[in-house]
N, C-alpha and C positions, 0 to 999 in steps of 0.2 A: 781551271776545273779538270777533274780527272774524269773520263769516260769510258763506257764499255765499248771497245772498237767491233765487237761482234755485231752491234747494233747498227753501225755506221751504213751499211748498203740498205739497209731497209729504211732508215731515216731520209737518206738521200732520194730513193724512190717516192716517198710519202712528200718530201718537199717539191720534187719535180711534178708530181701530180697537182698538188695544190697551185704551184706557179702556172701549169698550162690551162688551169681552169680559172683562175682568178689573179692574174700576175700582179696587177697594181697592189691590190689589197693585200696579198701575201708579202710583197716587197716593203710595204709600208709597215706592216706589223713586225716583220723580221728586223727592220731598221729601227723600230721603237725599241723593241727588246735588246738590240745591241748596244743602244745609246743608254739604257738602264743598267747594263750590266759591266760595260767596258768603259776604261776612262779615255775613249776617242770619240771623235765627232765624224761619223761617216759622211761622205758626199758622194751621190750618185752621179756619174757623168755617163751621158749617151755616147756611143760609140758606133762606128759605121760598120766594125766588123764584129762576128759572134765574140763572146756573148751578148754583144750589143749594150752593155752595160759596164761601167768600171767603178769600183769603190774606192774612194781614196779617204784616209782619215788624217785628221788633225786632232791634237792633243785639246781636250777640253779645257785644260789651263791656258793655252795659247789662244784658243778661241774666245774664251771670256775675257782675257785680257785686251785682246783687239776689238772686241765688239762690245 
């Protein structure tokens, strides 16, 4: 998907604001949207160092075959 890069700094500010005020719900919604649009199955792993979360992706095809 092509996007307008001039909007990126503003988009980042909005996402940061949302995450600061409602972290869990924002992450859940973003992951839901990612699962709907991309052929990956993201897994959120907690880390001890910033940013404290790591997204790893597995193919939906391989996840469906194994599960």
